[in-house]
N, C-alpha and C positions, 0 to 999 in steps of 0.2 A: 164502341167500346174502346178505348183509345189502347193503342200499342207502343209501350217503352222499350228502346233497344239499349243495352248498355254493355260495359265487358263485365261486371260483375251487380248482384244483386244482393243486399243484405236485408236480410228478414230478422227484425228485432234489433232495437237499438238502444238498448241496456248499456251496462260495461262494457262488455265484452264485442257486441255489435257495433256501438258508435265507435270504437277505438278502432276497430278495425274497417269501417269506412272512414275515419281519419286519415288512417295510413294508408288504406289504397289513395283515397284522391291526392296525398301526399305526394305518392308515386306516381302520379298521372293519370291514373287507371280513371277510366270512365266508368261512374259507379252512382248508383241509388240507393237508400235507405228507407226503408218502410218499418214502420211500428203501428201498432193497432190501437194503441192509445198514445198518449201525447209525448215530448220531450221532457225527461226528466219525473215519469210518473211514479207514483207510487204501489205497485202491483204485479214491480218487475223480482224478479231475484236479486237485482244490485240494490232494492230499495233499502232504506234505514238511514239515511244522516251522514251516519259513519258508518266506516268498517274499518277492521284490523288492518295495517299493513307490515309486511313482515319482509328481510331479506333471507336471513338462514330460514327457512320454511320446512316445516317439519313433516309433512307429507312425501316430499321427494326431493334426494340431494341435488338435482338437475333444478330445480325452480330458484335459486339465489340467481339464477343469469337472469332469467325472466322477469326474476323483482329489480333487479339494477337497473337493466333498460326500463321498466315501468318508470322508475324513478327519475332515471334522465330523461325521458320523456315528459312526464309529468312535470317535474322542474322546470324545463323550458316551455311548455304552453303555459304554464303559469305567469312565468316571468314576462313572455307575450303579451296574455292579455290582462295581466296585474292581480291576480286572484293566487291565491294558495290552495293547489291541487291534493299536498300531501304535506303531514307533519308529523316530524320525526322527534319524537319524544321517547322513541327505546320500546321496545315489549319485552317481558318477562315471561317466560314459560317455566313452569313449575310442577314438581310431583315427587313421585318417587324416581330413582336414578332410572329405573327400567321402562318408566312410563314414555308414553311416546312423545308430547310436549319437550320432556328433556332428552331423551334418546334421540328423536328425529331431527330436534333441532341441531345438537351436536353432531351428527352426519352430516347432514347438510352444509353445517361450516367447515366442518374437515374436508368433506369434499372440495368444497368453491373458495376455498380461502377467506369466507367471513368470520372478521372480529368479533368471537363473544366473548362474553366471560361466565364464568361457572361459581356459583354462589353455594356456599355450604349451610346445612342445616339452620343454625347459628345466626350466621349475617342473614339467613334470607329471614326470619323471623323478627330482627330487629331491622330491616328495611322494610319489610312490610306489616307493621301491625295491622294493618286493615284487613289481614287474611285472616280470618276466625276459623281455628280448628287446625293449622298446620299440626302434623305429627313431627314428631323428632327426625324423623327419618327422611323429610322431604328436602328436595335442593332444588336452584334454578339456574337457569339458564340467562343471561344478560342478551339481547340483541341491540345493539345501539342504534343500526340503522333502520329498526321498524318504526310504528307509531299508528299514525290512523291517516285513512282517506276519508274523501267525501263522494260520496257516490253520484249524488241527485247533481250536484257542482261540476264532476268530471267527466259526466254523460254530455250536460250542456256544452262545456269548453270543448270537447271531442266534435261536438255537432257543428258547433260555431267553427271551427279550424277547417274541417271538412266543407261546409259551404263556402267558406272562403277561396277553397282551390276549388271550386265547380261540380261538388257532389250536391245531387238533386234529393231532397227531403220530403218525405211523404208519412206527417202524422198521420194517428187517430186514422189509419187506412188498415182494416182488416184484411188476412191473407185466408184465401179459401183454399188453396191447395197447390202444392209445389210438385211440377212434374217434371219427369226427366225425357228427353226425344232427343231423336237423331241430329238435328241443330241446337241441342243445348237445352236450358232449363226453362221451363214457363212459369213463374208467379202468377197466380191468379187474385185478383182483388176485386171487391163490387163495382169500383170504376174505371180500372186500368187493368191491363195485361202486361205483364215486365219479362220481357226475354232475353237470357245472356248466357255465355256458355257456360258460367260459372254462379252460381249462389252459395252465400255465407249466413248458414241457419244459427242464431244466436236467440232463439226466443223463449228461452227460459223454462218456465213450466207447461207452455204449449209445444216444445221440442217434440215430445213425442205422437203428438199427432198432426204435425205439420211433418215430420219424418216417421210414419209406420215402421214396425219393427224394431224399433229400438226398444230394449227393454230396461224402459226409465218412469219412475213414477214420482210427480209431486211430492216432496216432503215441506211440512210447517216448521220453519226453525224461530220458534218466540224467541224474542228479544224483551227486554224490561230497562225502563230509566226510572233514575228515582234522584230524587232531591236529599243531600247531607241532612241530618237533624239538626247540627248546628251549621248554618249557613254561612256564621263569619269564621269557618275555620278551613283553611285549605287542606286539611288530611286528604280528602276525596278530589281535588283536583287534579288536573292529569297530568302536571307535574310532578305530585304526590304520588299518583295512585296511576302510574302508567299503563298502557296497552297489556293484557295478559289473556295468556292461557291456562288454566291451572287443572290439572287431573288431580282431583283429591284422594287419598287413600280409601275412601268409600268407590269409590270409581264414577263418581259423579264428574261430567267436564262442566267448570262453569270457564268464560270468556269474556273479555270488556273493556272498558279502560274509565277514565276519573271525568268530570266535569271539565268543561271548559266555554269558551265564548259562546252563547247561544244553545247549550247542549248539558243534558245531566250528567248524572253518573249511569255508565251502560254495564251489564251484566246478561248472559244469555248463557240458556241451561243447554245441554245437548251433545250429541256424539260430538268425535274429532272430525268426521266429514262432513259436517252441514258446515254450510255458509257463515262464516263470522262478518 
C-alpha cells in the first residue's frame, strides 16, 4: 500500500473541505484532499444547485466578517476563472419583530456594521405580494449584500484553484479510518495510507462515523423546486422574488428564492438550524 505524506490531509471535499484545501494550498502548504465520491457530487451536505448567501447572518453576530471574507474570495476566484460564484440580489428576513430571522439579522447587522433596511408590515406586504398569509404584525429586514451561491460550481472552482497551487486530489476514495498517533494522523483508504501532522475532517453526514464520540446525527432537509404557473410573468423571478428566510406566524419556517437562469423557484421547509 502506498504511503502519502503531507503537511495536511483534508477529508471531504464539499463546500467546507474544498475551500480549506484551496486556502491551504494558496498559502504554500503541502496538502492532499480525499473524497468518497467525485468532485461536486450530489450526495454531500453542500449539494443543491443553489444555496442562500447572507452577510447579516442571523445565527451569530460574528458571522458577517466570515461572510464578507467569503464574498471577497469568491469574487476574486470567479473573476480569475470567468465564472459567477455568488449572485448578490439581496436577502429578505421576515417574521414577527421577535422572530429569529428578524431579531438575529438585526443583531448581526448592529454588531458588525452591515447596512440593512427595516421594512414595516404594510411595506412588506406591498413589496412581496408573493408571500401568502402574511400577518399584519410581520416585518422584514433587507440585507442588500445577500443573495445566492452555487455549491457544486464553487466546489469545482475551489478544487481547480487548489490543484493549480500544487494540491493533490483523490476523488472516489473512501476513508476507512482516521487515527491519531505520536507522529501525527493516519488516514487509511483501500488504496493508500495518508500521513500528516494535521487533518481537516469535513465529511458532512459521515463526520460522526469518522470522528467517534461527536454527538452528531445526520438530518435530511428537504428542498423543492417549482415552475411558476404563469411562465410569461416575472413575479417569481429572482429579481422580483429574491432570497428569503421567513418565520411564519404559525411557527413554520420557509426559505428559498425565485427562479433564474437554469433553475426554478426554490422553497424549503424546516428549522432555522437546517442547512439552506
